[in-house]
N, C-alpha and C positions, 0 to 999 in steps of 0.2 A: 498867395492864399487870400489876401484881402480883396484883390481884383476879382477873383473867382466868386467870392461871397457877394460882392457888389453886383456882379453880373447875374447871379441867381436871383437876388432880390429884385433887380430891374426886370428880369424876365417874368417873375411871379406878378409883379405890379402890372406889367403889360398884359398878361393873361387876364387878370381881374378886370382891368379897364376894358379890354376887348369884349369880355363877356357882358359887362355892364352896358356898354354902348350898343352891342348887338341886341341885347334883350330890350333895351329902350326903343330901338328901331323896330323890332318885331312887334312890340306892344303899342306902337304909335305914340309913345311918350316923346321920343326924339324924332323930329321931322327935318327934312331938308327942303328949304324953300325952292319952289319952281320944279321940284321933282315929284312925279306921281307917287302916291302912297304905296302902290304895289312894288315899285322899284326899290323904295326904302325898305320895305319888309324883306324883299329878296336879298338886298345888300346886308341887312341885319343877320339873316340866316347864314350868309356866306362868312360874315365875321365870326359868328358863334362856331360854326363848323371848323373854320380855320384855326380858331383858338383851341378847340378840342383836339383836332388833328395834331397840332403842335405839342400839346400836352402828352398825347399818346406816343408821339415820336420820341420825345425826351425820355419817357418811361422805358420804352423798349430799347433805346440807345444805351442805357446804362446797365 
């Protein structure tokens, strides 16, 4: 039971961090040195969409 709870908490934290980082990349708050801005923005969208898809898959899996 305890391992399951820790896993859920870790997953929620991961989703929140992914959404935060992806949003920062999209808004150009977070940049990657030597990488063009458009690639950073696209990568941010990929991170956000991946986090949302992960959330949807977990909801429909239960």
